[in-house]
Phi, psi and omega in degrees: 000144176245158180299137183196145174245122178259114181279135178284128180245101184298340179289347179274002181294138179223152179280142179237166177295348177282356183074039176211170178255143183226144167236125174285102182285321178203123178201072180265141184296338181262012181260168181266353180208168172231156179228130176230142173267128182243137178232124179242127182285157180307136177082355183267140172249129177292157181289147178293128183206171174219154176244113182287142175058023183219121173276142180237155171225125172264126175248108185285125181257317183213149174089188181229139180222166171236116186254142175239122181226114176052229183274356179293147172295146177304138182225144176281142180226155179210185185309131179094343179287149178235130179251124179262126184233107179294157179306136174079001183272131178299144185204155169194164180219143179246134173279110181259006180261186180256000176235170179301142171267122181236129176215162177253134178253118179253121184245137171228128350296179181306143180299136173227133185307321180300341180279346183285131179232113177286133184246005178255000000 
């Protein structure tokens, strides 16, 4: 890897079938991880899904959410919290606040669309 600064371009945000907006912050095929910025509007619950062969970490940046991961009881999360999601485990998050819920999703190995499994 060589030194590089990747500037976030909010105009690259797109709507997904998960009911949230995503910006691919970093997702190079030769990297060991990918990073995406996720935005969930107030009152919205993302669709139940799993990512096969990919571990995820949600790093909550802004807002308040209630996350459901596998067999864990639903838990409230806020700025600074980190949610660890093993590969293949069902997950979703609800924005329980009055402002957008924004978090970064860090995937190892890098996220690839064929690994995504919709569970609803």
